[in-house]
C-alpha positions, 0 to 999 in steps of 0.5 A: 640106843648108844650101843645100836649099830648105826648101820641099821638106822634108816637114812633121813630125808629132809622135807621142808614144811609149807606155812598156812593159817589155821584159826588165825594162827600159822601152822606148818604141814606137809602133804602125807603122799610125799611122807607115805612114799618116802616111808614105804620105800625105806627111809625116815622123813624129817620135817624141817619147820618153815620158822624164822632162823631155821636156815641158820640151824641146818647143821643140826639136822645132820646126817642129811641122806636126801632132801625132797622139796615140794610145794610152796609159794612163788620163788622171790624173782630177785633170786634169779632175775636182777630185774623183778620183771625184766620187761615181760609183763606190764604192771596191770598183768603183774597185778591181775597175776597177784589177784588170780594166784593170791596164795601163791604169789605171797612170797615166803623168803624164809622158805626160799632161804631154807630150801635154796641152802638145802638145795645148794648143799645137795649139789655140793655134796652129791646128796640125793635131791628130788623136787616136786613142783616148786621144788624142781623150780628151786633146783633150777634156780639154785643151778643158776636157771630162770623161771617164767613168773606166769605161764599163761601170760608168758607162754600160752600167748606166744603159741597157737590154740591147739598147744596151750595147756591149763597147768592148773585148775583151781576147781579140779586139783586132783583130777586135773590132767594135761599131756606131757611128751617124755623124751626117750633115754631119760629115767622118766621114759624108763619108768613109764615105758610100759604105758607109753608103748602101744601097737606100731611103737611108742606114743611117748605121751602121758597125762599128768596132774600139775598145779602151778602158774610158774615154770622153768624159763631157762633151764640151768646148763647142768640139767637135761629135760626129761619131758615137755608140755605141748606149750613147750614148757619143761615138765621134768628134768635131771642131771645125768651126771648125778644120776645112778641110784645104785650108786647113791646119785640122784639130782631131779626135778619134776614140774608135775605131781606123780604122787597125786596121779591117782584113779578117783576115789581110790589110792591106785595110781594112773600109771605103774610108773607114778611112784618111781621117782620116790622109789628110785630117789629112796634107793639112792638116798639108801645107797648114799647113806651106806657110802658115807657110812663106810668113808667114815667108819672107824676101824674095828679093834684088833681081835687077837686069836686064842693063844695071843689072848691067853698071853695077854692075859698072863702079862696083865696078871703079871703087871697087876701082881707087881702093882700090888707088891709095890703098893703093899710094900712087902717083899716077893713071895717066892711062889710068885716069882714065875708070874713076875718073870712073865712081865719082866721079860715083856718089858726087857723085850720091848726095851730091846725093840726100842733100842733097835729103833733108836739105832735105826733113826 
């Protein structure tokens, strides 16, 4: 492995695990849909375990060529709001939210710390970043944005009945879909263009799978929307100044789950554009790895032509012979004088050069 050219090693994408309980013990897991797609397009997923203290050990996961953050619990509201409630919800409503979404409202501060550090690292070093569901919320918070603590109570009650959207369905996780309007000129529009087209123009809507009760409230300034749900919730966004997969640039968040948008009892995607976020993300990861490698690559040793290499060997032989004579304490064999002269001439020429350099100085 030490002799292997590092340029042929696949780029590394960090993915933080989610903690769950199995047989009364904590286990860490990552959905295989994410892992499969990362591998399929040419990168290696490296799972960062959600264990206490790991946020202090992230340097040990270098080199980092990309970060993919996905599912998890609600982000601690104190990380984006000075007031945990901000007056939007009554104590009774907060208690109802905790009861309805018990598995999501159990805040995991360790996971928050790990993922926010990774997101900020990507923003500082322009490392490709893809956030899915919670991962998109982490990106928005890391950039200075805020979240709705409950979409149903804070968004749905402010819009008409025809605009309301069910963003999560506990009874039909995989099969649930709701429409989103895709904005023209965005990467999302480019990926789903074929599915958006119809006679008379483009309808600009696709049906997406989602599973979340929180969402973007105030989008961070550097980020731009790519899609909206009928109730006005932002379903996708990116940083246009940090988006060029061919150059290793990719900062994006999707609130919905393109990896889960598959036909019943099949691995076929609902739309050809579903895997594009992963494909373009990995393309950026590969380009980023190459860019970093070229910036840090050591210069190759000077390769001598045939004549210079022959001369070098003669000089080396001359010095070796002189060393042997010195160590043995014997006189010089007349037949070896010509060999020794080569080394002496070399030393003399370098001494002259040194004197000329001293004169110039």
